[in-house]
VEXDO-665459 format. One line per 2 residues: number of its first residue (from 1); their letters; for each residue x, y, z of N, C-alpha, C, O. Coordinates in Angstrom, 1 decimal, decimal comma, padded with zeros to 4 digits. Atoms other than C-alpha are relative to their C-alpha. Layout:
BEGIN
NUM) A) X:Y:Z:X:Y:Z:X:Y:Z:X:Y:Z  ...
//
This chain:
BEGIN
1) MN) -001,0:000,6:-001,0:005,8:111,2:017,1:000,2:-001,4:-000,2:-000,7:-002,2:-000,5  -000,3:001,4:000,1:007,6:108,0:017,0:000,3:-000,5:001,4:001,3:-000,1:002,0
3) YQ) -000,1:000,5:-001,4:007,2:106,1:020,3:000,5:-001,5:-000,1:000,3:-002,3:000,9  -000,5:001,4:000,1:008,7:102,8:019,0:001,3:-000,2:000,8:002,1:000,8:001,0
5) VE) -001,1:000,3:-000,8:011,3:101,1:021,1:000,6:-001,3:-000,5:-000,1:-002,3:-000,7  -000,8:001,3:000,3:014,0:098,5:020,2:000,3:-000,6:001,3:001,2:-000,1:002,0
7) LN) -000,2:000,7:-001,3:014,0:096,1:023,1:001,3:-000,4:000,2:001,8:-000,4:001,4  -001,3:000,4:-000,2:017,4:094,8:022,5:000,9:001,1:000,4:001,8:000,9:001,2
9) LL) -000,8:-001,1:-000,4:018,9:098,3:022,7:-000,4:000,5:001,5:000,5:000,9:002,3  000,5:-000,3:-001,4:016,8:099,0:025,8:000,6:-000,9:001,0:001,1:-000,4:002,1
11) FL) -000,7:001,0:-001,0:018,1:095,9:027,5:001,5:000,2:000,1:002,0:000,1:001,2  -001,5:-000,3:000,0:021,7:096,8:026,5:000,3:001,1:000,9:001,2:001,1:001,7
13) VF) -000,3:-001,2:-000,8:021,5:100,2:028,0:-000,4:-000,2:001,4:000,3:000,3:002,3  000,3:000,3:-001,3:019,8:098,9:031,1:001,0:-000,9:000,6:001,3:-000,8:001,8
15) LI) -001,0:000,9:-000,5:022,4:096,2:031,5:001,3:000,9:000,3:002,0:000,6:001,3  -001,2:-000,9:-000,2:025,2:098,9:031,1:-000,2:000,7:001,3:000,7:000,8:002,1
17) TL) 000,3:-000,7:-001,2:023,5:100,9:033,8:000,2:-000,8:001,3:000,8:-000,4:002,3  000,0:000,9:-001,2:023,2:098,0:036,2:001,4:-000,4:000,3:001,8:-000,6:001,4
19) IL) -001,4:000,3:-000,2:026,8:097,0:035,7:000,8:001,1:000,7:001,5:000,9:001,6  -000,7:-001,1:-000,6:028,1:100,4:036,4:-000,4:000,3:001,4:000,4:000,7:002,3
21) IS) 000,5:-000,1:-001,4:025,9:100,7:039,5:000,6:-000,9:000,9:001,1:-000,6:002,0  -000,5:001,1:-000,9:027,0:097,4:040,9:001,5:000,2:000,2:002,0:000,0:001,3
23) IF) -001,4:-000,2:-000,2:030,7:098,3:040,3:000,3:001,1:001,0:001,2:001,0:001,9  -000,3:-001,2:-000,8:030,5:101,7:042,0:-000,7:-000,1:001,4:-000,3:000,6:002,4
25) LI) 000,6:000,3:-001,3:028,3:100,4:044,9:001,0:-000,7:000,9:000,9:-000,5:002,1  -001,0:000,7:-000,8:031,3:098,3:046,0:000,8:001,0:000,8:001,2:000,8:001,9
27) FQ) -000,9:-000,9:-000,6:033,3:101,4:046,8:-000,7:000,9:001,0:000,0:001,6:001,8  000,7:-000,8:-001,0:030,6:103,1:048,9:-000,3:-000,7:001,3:-000,8:-001,8:001,3
29) KK) 000,2:000,6:-001,3:030,4:102,5:052,6:-001,3:000,5:000,6:-002,0:-000,3:001,3  001,2:-000,5:-000,6:027,6:104,8:053,7:-001,3:-000,3:-000,9:-001,2:-000,4:-002,1
31) QI) 001,3:000,3:000,7:024,0:103,9:052,9:-000,5:001,2:-000,9:-001,0:000,9:-002,0  000,5:-001,2:000,8:023,2:107,5:051,7:000,7:000,1:-001,3:000,2:000,5:-002,3
33) DK) -000,8:-000,1:001,3:026,0:107,3:049,1:-000,5:-001,1:-001,0:-000,6:-000,8:-002,2  000,5:001,1:000,9:024,6:104,0:047,8:-001,3:000,4:-000,6:-001,6:000,2:-001,8
35) IT) 001,3:-000,4:000,5:021,1:105,4:047,6:000,1:001,1:-001,0:-000,6:001,1:-002,0  -000,2:-001,1:000,9:022,4:108,5:045,8:000,5:-000,5:-001,4:000,0:-000,1:-002,4
37) II) -000,5:000,5:001,2:024,3:106,5:043,2:-001,2:-000,8:-000,7:-001,3:-000,7:-002,0  001,1:000,8:000,6:021,2:104,2:042,6:-001,1:001,0:-000,6:-001,6:000,8:-001,7
39) FF) 001,1:-000,9:000,5:018,7:107,1:042,3:000,5:000,9:-001,2:-000,2:001,1:-002,1  -000,5:-000,8:001,1:021,0:109,2:040,1:000,0:-000,9:-001,3:-000,4:-000,5:-002,4
41) SF) -000,2:000,8:001,1:021,7:106,3:037,8:-001,3:-000,4:-000,7:-001,4:-000,3:-001,9  001,3:000,4:000,5:018,2:105,2:037,4:-000,8:001,1:-000,6:-001,5:001,0:-001,6
43) SF) 000,6:-001,1:000,6:016,9:108,7:036,8:000,7:000,4:-001,2:000,0:000,9:-002,2  -000,7:-000,2:001,3:019,6:109,2:034,2:-000,4:-001,0:-001,1:-000,5:-000,7:-002,2
45) FI) 000,4:001,0:001,0:018,6:105,9:032,6:-001,4:000,4:-000,5:-001,6:000,3:-001,7  001,4:-000,4:000,4:014,9:107,1:032,5:000,1:001,2:-001,0:-000,6:001,3:-002,0
47) YS) -000,1:-001,2:000,7:015,9:110,5:031,1:000,7:-000,2:-001,3:000,3:000,3:-002,4  -000,8:000,1:001,3:018,6:109,5:028,5:000,0:-001,4:-000,5:000,0:-001,6:-001,7
49) GY) -000,1:001,4:000,4:018,8:105,7:028,4:-001,2:-000,5:-000,8:-001,0:-001,2:-001,8  001,3:000,5:000,7:015,2:105,0:027,4:000,0:000,7:-001,5:-000,4:000,0:-002,4
51) GL) 000,1:-000,6:001,3:015,5:107,5:024,5:001,0:-000,6:-001,0:000,7:-000,6:-002,2  -001,0:000,7:000,9:018,5:105,6:023,1:-000,6:-001,2:-000,7:-000,1:-001,6:-001,8
53) SN) 000,7:001,2:000,6:016,2:102,7:022,3:-000,9:000,3:-001,1:-001,6:-000,5:-001,7  000,8:-000,4:001,1:014,3:104,7:019,8:000,7:-000,3:-001,3:001,9:000,0:-001,4
55) PL) -000,7:000,3:001,3:015,1:103,6:016,2:000,5:001,2:-000,7:001,4:001,0:-001,5  -000,4:-001,2:000,7:015,5:107,2:015,1:001,4:000,5:000,6:002,0:001,4:000,0
57) VN) -001,2:-000,5:-000,7:018,5:107,7:017,5:001,1:-000,8:-000,5:001,0:-002,1:-000,5  -001,2:000,8:000,4:022,0:106,7:016,3:000,5:-000,8:001,1:000,6:-000,4:002,2
59) NG) -000,5:001,0:-001,1:023,4:103,7:018,2:001,4:000,5:000,5:001,9:-000,1:001,5  -001,3:-000,5:-000,5:026,7:105,6:018,6:-000,1:000,8:001,3:000,9:001,0:002,0
61) YI) 000,2:-000,7:-001,2:025,2:107,5:021,4:000,0:-000,9:001,2:000,0:-000,4:002,4  -000,1:000,9:-001,1:025,3:104,4:023,6:001,4:000,1:000,7:001,5:000,1:001,9
63) LS) -001,3:-000,3:-000,5:029,0:105,0:024,0:000,1:001,3:000,7:000,7:001,4:001,8  000,1:-001,3:-000,8:028,4:108,6:025,0:-000,7:-000,1:001,3:-000,3:000,5:002,3
65) YT) 000,8:000,2:-001,2:025,8:107,5:027,5:000,9:-000,7:001,0:000,9:-000,3:002,2  -000,8:000,8:-000,9:028,2:105,0:029,0:001,1:000,8:000,6:001,4:000,8:001,8
67) IF) -001,2:-000,9:-000,4:031,2:107,5:029,2:-000,5:001,0:001,0:000,1:001,2:002,0  000,5:-001,0:-000,8:029,0:110,2:030,7:-000,4:-000,6:001,4:-000,1:000,0:002,5
69) LL) 000,4:000,7:-001,3:027,5:107,8:033,4:001,2:-000,4:000,8:001,3:-000,2:002,0  -001,2:000,4:-000,6:030,9:106,5:034,1:000,8:001,2:000,7:001,3:001,1:001,8
71) AI) -000,7:-001,1:-000,5:032,4:109,9:034,5:-000,7:000,6:001,3:000,0:001,0:002,2  000,7:-000,5:-001,2:029,6:111,1:036,9:000,2:-000,9:001,2:000,6:-000,4:002,3
73) LL) -000,2:000,9:-001,2:029,9:108,0:039,1:001,4:000,0:000,5:001,6:000,0:001,7  -001,5:-000,1:-000,4:033,7:108,1:039,1:000,3:001,3:000,8:001,0:001,2:001,8
75) SY) -000,2:-001,3:-000,7:033,7:111,8:040,1:-000,7:000,0:001,3:-000,1:000,6:002,3  000,7:000,0:-001,4:031,2:111,2:042,9:000,8:-000,9:000,9:000,9:-000,5:002,1
77) TL) -000,7:000,9:-000,8:033,2:108,3:044,2:001,3:000,5:000,4:001,7:000,5:001,6  -001,2:-000,6:-000,4:036,5:110,1:044,1:-000,1:001,2:000,8:000,7:001,4:001,7
79) AK) 000,2:-001,1:-000,8:035,1:113,2:045,6:-000,3:-000,4:001,4:000,1:000,2:002,4  000,2:000,4:-001,3:033,8:111,3:048,5:001,2:-000,6:000,7:001,4:-000,5:001,9
81) RQ) -001,3:000,5:-000,5:037,2:109,6:049,0:000,9:001,2:000,4:001,5:001,1:001,4  -000,8:-001,1:-000,3:039,0:112,9:048,9:-000,4:000,8:001,2:000,4:001,3:002,0
83) KK) 000,5:-000,7:-001,2:036,7:114,4:051,5:000,4:-000,7:001,2:000,7:000,0:002,2  -000,4:000,8:-001,2:037,5:111,6:053,9:001,4:000,3:000,4:001,8:000,3:001,6
85) KF) -001,4:-000,3:-000,3:041,2:112,3:053,6:000,3:001,2:000,7:001,1:001,3:001,6  -000,2:-001,3:-000,6:040,9:115,9:054,5:-000,6:000,3:001,3:-000,3:001,2:002,0
87) S) 000,8:-000,2:-001,2:038,5:115,5:057,3:000,8:-000,4:001,3:000,2:-000,3:002,4
//
């Protein structure tokens, strides 16, 4: 098993996660929505982001990680806004 970690890649992925969290927290009004975004994003970072810092993993997956996290956060934010319009 290779448990080595490239700290600069780990910092980059962590920074990307923090930036996306801070952007999408602006659009949330309820506290439960903010907590949901924070917990999902950090659990996704632990599950997928930490593995990206392994030297055996291709660096191109950072873009996939960013796009997937962006898509999930965007869909959650838009779904919450659409629900408010129909209620």
